[in-house]
N, CA and C atoms as a LAMMPS dump frame, in Angstrom:
ITEM: TIMESTEP
0
ITEM: NUMBER OF ATOMS
330
ITEM: BOX BOUNDS ff ff ff
-5.0000000000000000e+02 5.0000000000000000e+02
-5.0000000000000000e+02 5.0000000000000000e+02
-5.0000000000000000e+02 5.0000000000000000e+02
ITEM: ATOMS id mol type element x y z
1 1 1 N -189.231 -52.916 74.766
2 1 2 C -190.32 -53.833 74.971
3 1 3 C -190.388 -54.288 76.434
4 2 1 N -189.826 -53.527 77.318
5 2 2 C -189.867 -53.88 78.735
6 2 3 C -191.151 -53.374 79.388
7 3 1 N -191.702 -52.294 78.886
8 3 2 C -192.89 -51.7 79.491
9 3 3 C -194.079 -52.656 79.526
10 4 1 N -194.4 -53.359 78.424
11 4 2 C -195.548 -54.273 78.508
12 4 3 C -195.337 -55.391 79.533
13 5 1 N -194.119 -55.87 79.65
14 5 2 C -193.856 -56.943 80.612
15 5 3 C -194.029 -56.469 82.046
16 6 1 N -193.471 -55.322 82.346
17 6 2 C -193.572 -54.797 83.716
18 6 3 C -195.013 -54.414 84.031
19 7 1 N -195.679 -53.764 83.086
20 7 2 C -197.072 -53.37 83.325
21 7 3 C -197.962 -54.595 83.457
22 8 1 N -197.724 -55.616 82.659
23 8 2 C -198.529 -56.836 82.759
24 8 3 C -198.319 -57.555 84.08
25 9 1 N -197.082 -57.637 84.516
26 9 2 C -196.806 -58.286 85.799
27 9 3 C -197.427 -57.5 86.951
28 10 1 N -197.293 -56.185 86.921
29 10 2 C -197.876 -55.359 87.979
30 10 3 C -199.398 -55.46 87.952
31 11 1 N -199.986 -55.519 86.76
32 11 2 C -201.445 -55.648 86.651
33 11 3 C -201.903 -56.963 87.26
34 12 1 N -201.191 -58.041 86.957
35 12 2 C -201.569 -59.348 87.516
36 12 3 C -201.496 -59.333 89.039
37 13 1 N -200.447 -58.754 89.565
38 13 2 C -200.293 -58.708 91.026
39 13 3 C -201.402 -57.863 91.657
40 14 1 N -201.659 -56.687 91.096
41 14 2 C -202.685 -55.819 91.674
42 14 3 C -204.075 -56.422 91.549
43 15 1 N -204.361 -57.083 90.435
44 15 2 C -205.674 -57.708 90.294
45 15 3 C -205.846 -58.866 91.275
46 16 1 N -204.792 -59.644 91.469
47 16 2 C -204.869 -60.73 92.449
48 16 3 C -205.071 -60.187 93.867
49 17 1 N -204.327 -59.145 94.2
50 17 2 C -204.471 -58.54 95.523
51 17 3 C -205.87 -57.943 95.687
52 18 1 N -206.327 -57.232 94.667
53 18 2 C -207.653 -56.606 94.742
54 18 3 C -208.769 -57.621 94.908
55 19 1 N -208.707 -58.689 94.118
56 19 2 C -209.759 -59.704 94.246
57 19 3 C -209.613 -60.497 95.546
58 20 1 N -208.387 -60.695 95.986
59 20 2 C -208.191 -61.351 97.285
60 20 3 C -208.749 -60.52 98.424
61 21 1 N -208.53 -59.212 98.39
62 21 2 C -209.094 -58.335 99.416
63 21 3 C -210.617 -58.316 99.351
64 22 1 N -211.151 -58.403 98.133
65 22 2 C -212.606 -58.434 97.983
66 22 3 C -213.184 -59.699 98.621
67 23 1 N -212.497 -60.824 98.425
68 23 2 C -212.955 -62.079 99.03
69 23 3 C -212.813 -62.061 100.549
70 24 1 N -211.839 -61.298 101.036
71 24 2 C -211.622 -61.215 102.486
72 24 3 C -212.485 -60.138 103.139
73 25 1 N -213.388 -59.541 102.386
74 25 2 C -214.289 -58.487 102.884
75 25 3 C -213.53 -57.306 103.476
76 26 1 N -212.506 -56.849 102.758
77 26 2 C -211.745 -55.669 103.196
78 26 3 C -212.543 -54.417 102.844
79 27 1 N -211.96 -53.28 103.132
80 27 2 C -212.616 -52.005 102.872
81 27 3 C -212.916 -51.872 101.376
82 28 1 N -214.17 -51.631 100.997
83 28 2 C -214.55 -51.639 99.569
84 28 3 C -213.859 -50.564 98.733
85 29 1 N -213.608 -49.391 99.31
86 29 2 C -212.976 -48.324 98.531
87 29 3 C -211.543 -48.707 98.168
88 30 1 N -210.822 -49.267 99.133
89 30 2 C -209.436 -49.666 98.888
90 30 3 C -209.376 -50.819 97.883
91 31 1 N -210.267 -51.775 98.044
92 31 2 C -210.316 -52.917 97.123
93 31 3 C -210.615 -52.452 95.704
94 32 1 N -211.553 -51.535 95.558
95 32 2 C -211.915 -51.024 94.239
96 32 3 C -210.76 -50.25 93.614
97 33 1 N -210.036 -49.485 94.416
98 33 2 C -208.929 -48.697 93.859
99 33 3 C -207.771 -49.598 93.42
100 34 1 N -207.501 -50.659 94.18
101 34 2 C -206.428 -51.589 93.791
102 34 3 C -206.809 -52.326 92.514
103 35 1 N -208.065 -52.747 92.429
104 35 2 C -208.529 -53.446 91.228
105 35 3 C -208.515 -52.514 90.021
106 36 1 N -208.924 -51.275 90.197
107 36 2 C -208.902 -50.305 89.106
108 36 3 C -207.475 -50.05 88.632
109 37 1 N -206.547 -49.931 89.567
110 37 2 C -205.143 -49.744 89.185
111 37 3 C -204.637 -50.945 88.392
112 38 1 N -205.073 -52.135 88.77
113 38 2 C -204.688 -53.329 88.026
114 38 3 C -205.219 -53.315 86.609
115 39 1 N -206.468 -52.909 86.423
116 39 2 C -207.031 -52.841 85.073
117 39 3 C -206.369 -51.749 84.236
118 40 1 N -206.033 -50.634 84.863
119 40 2 C -205.33 -49.576 84.123
120 40 3 C -203.962 -50.068 83.667
121 41 1 N -203.253 -50.78 84.519
122 41 2 C -201.956 -51.326 84.123
123 41 3 C -202.103 -52.409 83.055
124 42 1 N -203.178 -53.186 83.107
125 42 2 C -203.414 -54.184 82.058
126 42 3 C -203.645 -53.492 80.717
127 43 1 N -204.414 -52.423 80.717
128 43 2 C -204.637 -51.657 79.485
129 43 3 C -203.331 -51.047 78.989
130 44 1 N -202.519 -50.535 79.896
131 44 2 C -201.217 -49.981 79.53
132 44 3 C -200.336 -51.047 78.891
133 45 1 N -200.364 -52.253 79.444
134 45 2 C -199.571 -53.347 78.887
135 45 3 C -200.017 -53.677 77.463
136 46 1 N -201.31 -53.725 77.237
137 46 2 C -201.825 -54.052 75.906
138 46 3 C -201.469 -52.961 74.908
139 47 1 N -201.668 -51.71 75.279
140 47 2 C -201.396 -50.606 74.357
141 47 3 C -199.905 -50.527 74.018
142 48 1 N -199.049 -50.643 75.012
143 48 2 C -197.614 -50.559 74.729
144 48 3 C -197.118 -51.768 73.945
145 49 1 N -197.73 -52.922 74.141
146 49 2 C -197.358 -54.092 73.344
147 49 3 C -197.745 -53.892 71.885
148 50 1 N -198.926 -53.344 71.644
149 50 2 C -199.353 -53.089 70.264
150 50 3 C -198.474 -52.038 69.592
151 51 1 N -198.129 -51.009 70.332
152 51 2 C -197.249 -49.968 69.775
153 51 3 C -195.873 -50.547 69.481
154 52 1 N -195.371 -51.391 70.35
155 52 2 C -194.052 -51.978 70.157
156 52 3 C -194.009 -53.008 69.043
157 53 1 N -195.117 -53.676 68.782
158 53 2 C -195.148 -54.696 67.733
159 53 3 C -195.482 -54.14 66.359
160 54 1 N -195.874 -52.891 66.287
161 54 2 C -196.26 -52.311 65.003
162 54 3 C -195.128 -52.294 63.982
163 55 1 N -193.92 -51.808 64.303
164 55 2 C -192.856 -51.79 63.284
165 55 3 C -192.45 -53.18 62.773
166 56 1 N -192.257 -54.187 63.632
167 56 2 C -191.912 -55.504 63.079
168 56 3 C -193.027 -56.102 62.217
169 57 1 N -194.278 -55.859 62.588
170 57 2 C -195.374 -56.38 61.782
171 57 3 C -195.439 -55.694 60.42
172 58 1 N -195.218 -54.393 60.39
173 58 2 C -195.204 -53.686 59.104
174 58 3 C -194.078 -54.19 58.224
175 59 1 N -192.9 -54.421 58.821
176 59 2 C -191.763 -54.921 58.069
177 59 3 C -192.053 -56.316 57.508
178 60 1 N -192.693 -57.162 58.299
179 60 2 C -193.024 -58.508 57.841
180 60 3 C -194.034 -58.47 56.703
181 61 1 N -195.015 -57.593 56.805
182 61 2 C -196.007 -57.475 55.734
183 61 3 C -195.346 -56.953 54.466
184 62 1 N -194.441 -56.01 54.601
185 62 2 C -193.739 -55.471 53.437
186 62 3 C -192.906 -56.54 52.746
187 63 1 N -192.184 -57.328 53.527
188 63 2 C -191.345 -58.372 52.939
189 63 3 C -192.189 -59.462 52.307
190 64 1 N -193.324 -59.763 52.887
191 64 2 C -194.176 -60.805 52.341
192 64 3 C -194.83 -60.36 51.04
193 65 1 N -195.098 -59.077 50.902
194 65 2 C -195.733 -58.581 49.685
195 65 3 C -194.744 -58.461 48.532
196 66 1 N -193.462 -58.762 48.774
197 66 2 C -192.481 -58.737 47.69
198 66 3 C -191.654 -57.478 47.639
199 67 1 N -192.017 -56.504 48.428
200 67 2 C -191.227 -55.278 48.447
201 67 3 C -190.169 -55.4 49.511
202 68 1 N -188.969 -54.982 49.195
203 68 2 C -187.882 -55.032 50.165
204 68 3 C -187.937 -53.849 51.097
205 69 1 N -186.883 -53.687 51.864
206 69 2 C -186.817 -52.559 52.788
207 69 3 C -186.656 -51.244 52.052
208 70 1 N -186.17 -51.311 50.798
209 70 2 C -186.017 -50.088 50.022
210 70 3 C -187.319 -49.663 49.356
211 71 1 N -188.406 -50.473 49.493
212 71 2 C -189.7 -50.12 48.941
213 71 3 C -189.865 -50.496 47.494
214 72 1 N -188.869 -51.146 46.918
215 72 2 C -188.947 -51.534 45.518
216 72 3 C -189.396 -52.971 45.416
217 73 1 N -189.75 -53.362 44.216
218 73 2 C -190.178 -54.724 43.966
219 73 3 C -188.998 -55.657 43.848
220 74 1 N -189.238 -56.848 43.293
221 74 2 C -188.186 -57.854 43.19
222 74 3 C -187.008 -57.419 42.317
223 75 1 N -187.268 -56.621 41.278
224 75 2 C -186.147 -56.2 40.436
225 75 3 C -185.18 -55.299 41.196
226 76 1 N -185.682 -54.496 42.127
227 76 2 C -184.808 -53.687 42.974
228 76 3 C -184.019 -54.556 43.931
229 77 1 N -184.602 -55.674 44.34
230 77 2 C -183.924 -56.594 45.227
231 77 3 C -182.736 -57.262 44.56
232 78 1 N -182.834 -57.515 43.24
233 78 2 C -181.714 -58.105 42.508
234 78 3 C -180.515 -57.159 42.504
235 79 1 N -180.773 -55.882 42.316
236 79 2 C -179.691 -54.9 42.331
237 79 3 C -179.044 -54.833 43.711
238 80 1 N -179.862 -54.918 44.734
239 80 2 C -179.34 -54.879 46.098
240 80 3 C -178.498 -56.122 46.364
241 81 1 N -178.975 -57.287 45.932
242 81 2 C -178.218 -58.523 46.125
243 81 3 C -176.896 -58.482 45.367
244 82 1 N -176.907 -57.932 44.153
245 82 2 C -175.667 -57.809 43.387
246 82 3 C -174.667 -56.9 44.077
247 83 1 N -175.144 -55.784 44.58
248 83 2 C -174.265 -54.857 45.291
249 83 3 C -173.746 -55.488 46.582
250 84 1 N -174.594 -56.236 47.251
251 84 2 C -174.178 -56.895 48.484
252 84 3 C -173.086 -57.938 48.197
253 85 1 N -173.235 -58.684 47.113
254 85 2 C -172.242 -59.694 46.761
255 85 3 C -170.91 -59.039 46.379
256 86 1 N -170.958 -57.922 45.65
257 86 2 C -169.732 -57.185 45.312
258 86 3 C -169.05 -56.68 46.584
259 87 1 N -169.835 -56.198 47.528
260 87 2 C -169.267 -55.702 48.778
261 87 3 C -168.603 -56.836 49.551
262 88 1 N -169.25 -57.988 49.606
263 88 2 C -168.664 -59.133 50.309
264 88 3 C -167.349 -59.568 49.668
265 89 1 N -167.312 -59.592 48.34
266 89 2 C -166.097 -59.993 47.636
267 89 3 C -164.963 -58.999 47.9
268 90 1 N -165.284 -57.703 47.843
269 90 2 C -164.275 -56.682 48.114
270 90 3 C -163.784 -56.766 49.563
271 91 1 N -164.684 -57.01 50.477
272 91 2 C -164.292 -57.146 51.88
273 91 3 C -163.35 -58.337 52.064
274 92 1 N -163.658 -59.429 51.398
275 92 2 C -162.811 -60.609 51.493
276 92 3 C -161.429 -60.348 50.91
277 93 1 N -161.389 -59.775 49.702
278 93 2 C -160.116 -59.577 49.007
279 93 3 C -159.26 -58.475 49.621
280 94 1 N -159.892 -57.405 50.083
281 94 2 C -159.125 -56.242 50.551
282 94 3 C -159.009 -56.145 52.066
283 95 1 N -159.827 -56.912 52.797
284 95 2 C -159.799 -56.789 54.245
285 95 3 C -159.421 -58.063 54.962
286 96 1 N -160.195 -59.096 54.746
287 96 2 C -160.021 -60.318 55.524
288 96 3 C -158.752 -61.063 55.122
289 97 1 N -158.59 -61.317 53.827
290 97 2 C -157.423 -62.087 53.389
291 97 3 C -156.095 -61.395 53.703
292 98 1 N -155.933 -60.085 53.441
293 98 2 C -154.677 -59.436 53.832
294 98 3 C -154.422 -59.501 55.344
295 99 1 N -155.468 -59.367 56.133
296 99 2 C -155.305 -59.458 57.584
297 99 3 C -154.827 -60.847 57.986
298 100 1 N -155.471 -61.871 57.444
299 100 2 C -155.077 -63.234 57.792
300 100 3 C -153.665 -63.552 57.321
301 101 1 N -153.302 -63.075 56.109
302 101 2 C -151.942 -63.326 55.591
303 101 3 C -150.89 -62.635 56.455
304 102 1 N -151.197 -61.467 56.972
305 102 2 C -150.232 -60.752 57.804
306 102 3 C -150.005 -61.447 59.148
307 103 1 N -150.947 -62.265 59.57
308 103 2 C -150.834 -62.956 60.848
309 103 3 C -150.404 -64.409 60.719
310 104 1 N -150.096 -64.851 59.51
311 104 2 C -149.579 -66.207 59.314
312 104 3 C -148.119 -66.269 59.746
313 105 1 N -147.7 -67.384 60.278
314 105 2 C -146.268 -67.534 60.564
315 105 3 C -145.478 -67.505 59.251
316 106 1 N -144.227 -67.103 59.32
317 106 2 C -143.385 -66.969 58.116
318 106 3 C -143.268 -68.289 57.345
319 107 1 N -143.29 -69.396 58.037
320 107 2 C -143.129 -70.69 57.353
321 107 3 C -144.345 -71.058 56.522
322 108 1 N -145.533 -70.507 56.847
323 108 2 C -146.746 -70.829 56.105
324 108 3 C -147.128 -69.786 55.077
325 109 1 N -146.453 -68.637 55.082
326 109 2 C -146.807 -67.568 54.156
327 109 3 C -146.513 -67.98 52.724
328 110 1 N -147.361 -67.584 51.746
329 110 2 C -147.141 -67.961 50.338
330 110 3 C -145.92 -67.305 49.739
């Protein structure tokens, strides 16, 4: 998402320079080319921003409509939540607690 920011900043700078040169009665061809480059960069910023925002917007619409990331409805979400809770419990019992117990001082070990 860096492209829209850089293109937008460059567009603003070029448009300001182009219009400033126009007010200063500079060479019309150069002023027109700088202004045109600014508008092209502004269009680039808008297009790349829309392309970059498309996946998060689709994901938000999907979640709001009740379908999860797996494309299933709420009943599929219950199965996912159950599996997630089982995984968390197994991680706690088989990973975290044994690690913490192994690092306890001997006087505090059960």
